[in-house]
C-alpha positions as a printed NumPy array, in Angstrom:
array([[ 21.782, -22.696, -19.116],
       [ 23.499, -23.919, -15.992],
       [ 21.766, -26.304, -13.549],
       [ 23.473, -24.728, -10.6  ],
       [ 21.3  , -22.872,  -8.148],
       [ 22.184, -19.326,  -7.958],
       [ 23.492, -18.065,  -4.619],
       [ 23.512, -14.342,  -4.203],
       [ 27.051, -13.083,  -3.868],
       [ 28.753, -11.996,  -1.735],
       [ 27.388, -14.258,   1.106],
       [ 28.921, -15.614,   4.28 ],
       [ 31.476, -14.283,   6.62 ],
       [ 33.979, -11.477,   6.084],
       [ 36.582,  -9.657,   7.992],
       [ 37.985,  -6.265,   7.544],
       [ 41.467,  -5.964,   6.047],
       [ 43.577,  -2.794,   5.257],
       [ 42.302,  -2.764,   1.572],
       [ 38.886,  -4.175,   1.811],
       [ 37.096,  -7.211,   3.117],
       [ 38.265, -10.743,   2.791],
       [ 36.195, -13.972,   2.834],
       [ 36.598, -16.058,   6.012],
       [ 34.87 , -18.746,   8.072],
       [ 32.37 , -17.969,  10.83 ],
       [ 34.998, -19.019,  13.52 ],
       [ 37.745, -16.736,  12.201],
       [ 38.849, -13.726,  14.526],
       [ 36.824, -10.664,  13.398],
       [ 34.368, -12.57 ,  11.267],
       [ 31.339, -10.469,  10.267],
       [ 28.323, -12.024,   8.815],
       [ 27.264, -10.238,   5.586],
       [ 23.72 , -11.566,   6.01 ],
       [ 22.157, -13.099,   9.092],
       [ 19.469, -15.588,   8.489],
       [ 17.546, -14.141,  11.493],
       [ 17.694, -10.503,   9.884],
       [ 16.491, -11.926,   6.505],
       [ 13.604, -13.707,   8.233],
       [ 12.642, -10.631,  10.183],
       [ 12.642,  -8.586,   7.001],
       [ 10.557, -11.106,   5.258],
       [  7.976, -11.034,   8.118],
       [  7.952,  -7.121,   7.989],
       [  7.392,  -7.289,   4.18 ],
       [  4.546,  -9.866,   4.646],
       [  2.975,  -7.451,   7.181],
       [  3.283,  -4.405,   4.905],
       [  1.843,  -6.373,   1.97 ],
       [ -1.053,  -7.468,   4.108],
       [ -1.611,  -3.816,   5.209],
       [ -1.506,  -2.745,   1.525],
       [ -4.139,  -5.291,   0.624],
       [ -6.401,  -4.25 ,   3.5  ],
       [ -6.005,  -0.457,   2.519],
       [ -6.975,  -1.436,  -1.072],
       [ -9.988,  -3.305,   0.046],
       [-11.101,  -0.571,   2.413],
       [-10.571,   2.173,  -0.307],
       [-12.66 ,   0.108,  -2.778],
       [-15.387,  -0.137,  -0.052],
       [-15.319,   3.456,   0.779],
       [-15.542,   4.428,  -2.842],
       [-18.548,   2.145,  -3.37 ],
       [-20.338,   3.6  ,  -0.385],
       [-19.619,   7.151,  -1.689],
       [-20.973,   6.384,  -5.072],
       [-24.138,   4.753,  -3.55 ],
       [-24.579,   7.853,  -1.319],
       [-24.195,  10.088,  -4.342],
       [-26.498,   8.064,  -6.482],
       [-29.147,   8.206,  -3.542],
       [-28.714,  12.068,  -3.418],
       [-29.122,  12.297,  -7.139],
       [-32.413,  10.234,  -6.937],
       [-33.722,  12.462,  -4.139],
       [-32.805,  15.557,  -6.065],
       [-34.583,  14.332,  -9.08 ],
       [-37.704,  13.401,  -7.184],
       [-37.745,  16.753,  -5.639],
       [-37.557,  18.367,  -9.032],
       [-40.428,  16.288, -10.157],
       [-42.646,  17.432,  -7.337],
       [-41.539,  21.112,  -7.844],
       [-39.337,  21.613,  -4.769],
       [-36.583,  23.373,  -6.807],
       [-34.666,  26.392,  -5.556],
       [-34.293,  24.943,  -2.036],
       [-30.949,  26.231,  -0.503],
       [-30.564,  22.696,   0.956],
       [-30.611,  21.274,  -2.485],
       [-28.222,  23.889,  -3.935],
       [-25.864,  22.748,  -1.237],
       [-26.504,  19.06 ,  -2.057],
       [-25.961,  19.775,  -5.682],
       [-22.632,  21.583,  -4.934],
       [-21.676,  18.47 ,  -2.68 ],
       [-22.524,  16.012,  -5.555],
       [-20.468,  18.082,  -8.013],
       [-17.648,  18.274,  -5.607],
       [-17.456,  14.602,  -4.848],
       [-17.643,  13.821,  -8.604],
       [-14.609,  16.218,  -9.14 ],
       [-16.812,  18.938, -10.94 ],
       [-16.678,  21.89 ,  -8.416]])
């Protein structure tokens, strides 16, 4: 393996020629930078911002799923308590049972 640090190619300044682009110096007439450090830094900042948003969304989604599961468990406990005391057939519980099944993907 080589000990040389890899530099992405092409990199630097170029100018348009009739049959393509030619390597040139920054000071040459018609020189165009292929990559500008400022542009790369701006893109890196945007990428960092997007990564932070993704992390936030993942945490938020996990928290929402946990809350949903807790609510479903609470509804399930209440429904079972109602069954124990004989409060079955109530249309509100039929609706709650449907909501529970829907949230679990069963409806």
